[in-house]
Residue, then its C-alpha position, 0 to 999 in steps of 0.5 A: x500500500x502506498x503510504x505517500x499518495x501523490x496528492x499529499x505534497x500538493x495539500x501540504x503546499x496549499x496549507x503552507x500558503x494559507x498559513x502564510x497569508x493568514x500570518x501576513x494579514x494579521x493586524x490589518x483592518x477588516x474588509x468593508x461590506x461591499x454589498x450595500x455599495x453595489x446596491x447603491x451603484x446599481x440604483x444610480x445606474x438605473x436612475x440615469x438610464x430612466x432619465x436618459x430614456x425620459x429625455x429622449x421621449x420628451x424630445x420626440x414629443x416636442x418634435x411632434x408638437x413642433x411639426x404639428x404647429x408648422x404654418x399651413x394656411x397658404x399652402x398650395x396657393x393657386x394649386x388647390x391645397x389649403x395651407x402655406x405660411x403665406x409669403x414665406x420663402x420656400x423651405x430648404x429640402x429636409x431629410x427628416x421625416x416631418x412632412x414640410x408645409x406645402x409651399x405657395x406657388x408664388x411666394x413673395x419675400x417679406x410678405x406678411x402672414x395671411x389674413x386670419x381665418x374669418x371668425x364671424x357668422x358665415x354669410x350664406x353664398x348667393x347661388x348663381x347657376x353657370x351658363x352653358x360652357x361657363x365654369x364655376x367654383x363647383x368645378x374646383x378641387x375640394x381644397x382650392x374651393x375651400x380656400x377661395x370660400x374662406x377668402x370670400x367670407x373675409x372679403x365680404x365682411x370687409x366690403x360690408x364694413x367699408x361700403x355705405x350702409x345703403x348698400x346692404x349686406x354683402x354676400x359672396x356669390x358661388x359662381x366665382x371668387x371675384x363675385x359678390x352681391x349687396x342687398x337692400x330693400x329687396x334690391x340686388x347690387x352686383x359687386x366685383x372684387x378681382x385681383x387677376x395676374x397679368x403675367x408680368x410686372x405692371x408696365x408703369x402707371x395705370x393707362x390714362x382715361x379715354x376721352x370721348x366727347x360724345x360719351x361724356x354724359x354717360x361715361x366719367x373717368x378720373x385718374x386718382x392717386x391712390x397710394x405709394x405712387x399707384x394711380x387708380x382709374x375711377x369710372x362712373x358709367x350710366x348703363x341701360x335706361x328704361x322708363x326715364x330711369x338710368x342705371x349707374x354703376x361705378x368702378x375703381x381699377x389699378x395695377x398692383x405689382x403683376x396683377x390688375x385690381x378691379x372693384x366695381x358695383x352695379x345697379x339692380x337692372x330688374x328694378x332699375x335702381x342704381x348702385x347706392x355708392x359713388x366712385x369716391x366711396x369706392x376709392x375710400x374702400x380701395x385705400x383702406x388697410x383691410x382691403x389692401x391686405x386682401x389685395x396683397x394676399x390675392x396677388x401673392x397667392x392667385x385665385x383667378x386665371x391669368x389675364x391675357x394681353x390683347x394686342x392693339x386694344 
């Protein structure tokens, strides 16, 4: 029988090492308890992780809120989309996933924000059936028709405030964005408020009034300084006559940047009643800031087709 197994020297060596380490550690302070420290470190790391996740979520929510508040009013002007910050330059292409606001077809640098949406009571539009082959607002896209109807509501409210009280309540006409109608004592007075692109910058001042001695009794035209060097043409016209009564209509027109602006009021043909407004009163409307704000918007974001030039006329 083997009295000295091979494992005996190894066990003796391990015992000697342990005794030597115990002797060396005598007098040393006891080791600290590491369990509480480890638990505290773990709690701090979990707190930091939660704070990081929470901050990321706040950033995502803030980005979503910011994207939702991007301006969208003037969008797609002239194209039928309802929203653009009006008059702002086209935004630079973005690589983010936030959908950019639609851009107006012809933004004007430095142009003020669009007029606010009409908040007063809705004015019921006057329905006029189009003649065969004539287009109407019903032919527009849903978005573009909504944009033009909003403009009409605002324009009708402004005209109602600025025209004489005898003109009655002004309402939009659903045939075209430029058509309106006043009404008083059962009479209907057609109104046109048109801002139509001409295809290029206006070539100088308004054309001078034509003069025809034979027509001076029925046609009066005056050139009037409007503002900022703009010269307007104020016209008073006597139209059809019946039973000794004449129908008188008035209009004011002027060039604004690359558009032609026309504001006119006619009498009630069926009742042979002239429009209860003078050319001077229309000029007062044309100088008002509220009216000019509508003009600026309609010029920057056209709603009417371009006016074609007629050579020789």
